[in-house]
C-alpha positions as CSV (number, residue, x, y, z in Angstrom):
1,M,104.8,136.7,129.9
2,P,107.0,133.5,131.4
3,T,109.4,133.6,133.3
4,Y,112.8,131.3,132.6
5,I,115.0,129.9,134.5
6,Y,118.6,129.8,133.1
7,E,121.9,128.4,134.4
8,S,125.3,129.6,134.6
9,I,128.6,126.7,132.5
10,P,131.5,127.5,134.2
11,E,134.7,126.7,132.5
12,D,136.5,126.0,135.7
13,G,134.4,123.4,137.3
14,A,133.3,125.2,140.0
15,A,128.8,125.1,140.5
16,P,126.4,126.4,138.0
17,R,124.3,129.2,139.2
18,R,120.9,130.1,138.6
19,F,118.8,133.1,137.5
20,E,115.4,133.9,136.1
21,V,115.0,135.6,133.6
22,V,111.4,137.1,131.7
23,Q,110.6,137.1,128.5
24,S,108.4,136.6,125.4
25,M,108.0,133.3,124.2
26,N,109.3,134.5,120.7
27,D,112.6,135.7,121.9
28,R,115.4,133.4,121.6
29,P,117.1,131.4,124.8
30,L,119.7,134.0,126.1
31,E,123.9,132.6,125.2
32,T,125.4,134.5,127.7
33,H,124.8,136.0,131.1
34,P,123.4,139.8,131.0
35,E,125.4,140.8,133.1
36,T,128.7,138.4,133.2
37,G,128.8,137.2,129.6
38,E,129.3,133.6,130.8
39,P,128.2,130.9,128.9
40,V,124.2,129.6,130.2
41,R,121.9,127.3,129.2
42,R,117.9,127.2,130.4
43,I,116.7,125.2,132.4
44,I,113.7,123.1,131.5
45,T,111.2,122.6,134.7
46,G,108.1,121.7,135.8
47,G,104.8,124.2,136.0
48,L,102.0,124.6,137.1
49,G,100.5,125.2,133.8
50,I,97.4,126.3,133.1
51,K,94.7,126.0,135.6
52,G,91.1,125.8,134.8
53,K,87.5,124.1,135.2
54,P,87.8,120.4,134.5
55,I,86.2,119.4,131.3
56,R,83.1,117.2,132.8
57,R,83.0,113.8,130.4
58,S,80.3,111.3,130.9
59,T,80.6,107.8,132.2
60,E,78.0,106.7,130.7
61,V,78.7,103.9,128.2
62,N,75.6,103.2,125.9
63,K,76.0,99.4,125.4
64,S,74.1,99.3,121.8
65,L,77.5,100.9,119.8
66,A,80.5,99.4,118.8
67,A,82.2,100.7,120.8
68,A,81.1,99.2,123.7
69,T,83.2,96.1,123.1
70,P,86.6,94.7,122.8
71,C,85.9,93.3,119.3
72,G,83.6,96.4,118.0
73,C,80.7,94.2,117.8
74,S,77.9,96.0,119.6
75,R,76.3,94.3,122.8
76,T,73.2,93.9,120.6
77,A,74.7,92.3,118.4
78,L,76.1,89.9,121.0
79,A,72.9,89.0,122.3
80,E,71.0,88.2,119.7
81,T,73.3,85.8,118.7
82,A,73.9,84.9,122.5
83,G,72.7,80.7,122.1
84,A,75.4,80.4,118.9
85,R,78.6,80.1,121.3
86,G,82.1,79.0,120.4
87,R,81.8,78.2,116.6
88,A,84.6,79.9,115.5
89,S,88.0,81.0,117.3
90,G,89.1,85.0,117.2
91,C,87.3,87.1,120.3
92,G,85.5,84.6,122.3
93,H,81.8,85.0,121.1
94,G,82.1,83.2,117.7
95,H,83.5,85.2,115.1
96,R,87.3,86.9,114.0
97,G,86.0,90.4,115.7
98,R,86.2,93.8,113.5
99,T,88.2,92.6,110.4
100,G,87.6,89.2,110.3
101,A,84.2,87.3,108.7
102,H,81.5,88.0,111.2
103,R,80.4,84.2,110.9
104,R,77.6,84.8,113.9
105,H,76.3,88.4,113.8
106,G,75.8,88.5,110.1
107,H,77.5,91.9,109.5
């Protein structure tokens, strides 16, 4: 079960006092100190969390996929039309990108 940190809410302007309580995650937060009865609030702090084995992700990029370029055209399609650069505005290689009409690539 997790350990929660609580802080007293002093009414007289004194410094708050912190304490820890082991509670279930399903339990409602405390509203009063269990011993003194003064009002308290739960303090949110950073924690270690759960550490495990890191997930390995591939850093290899398949350049023939549409996701390989910012405009959504595959590198293969761009290479096939490399000789006709600059015919249209947009992403810089002759068409308007994914949503516009593809003038150079024919798709």
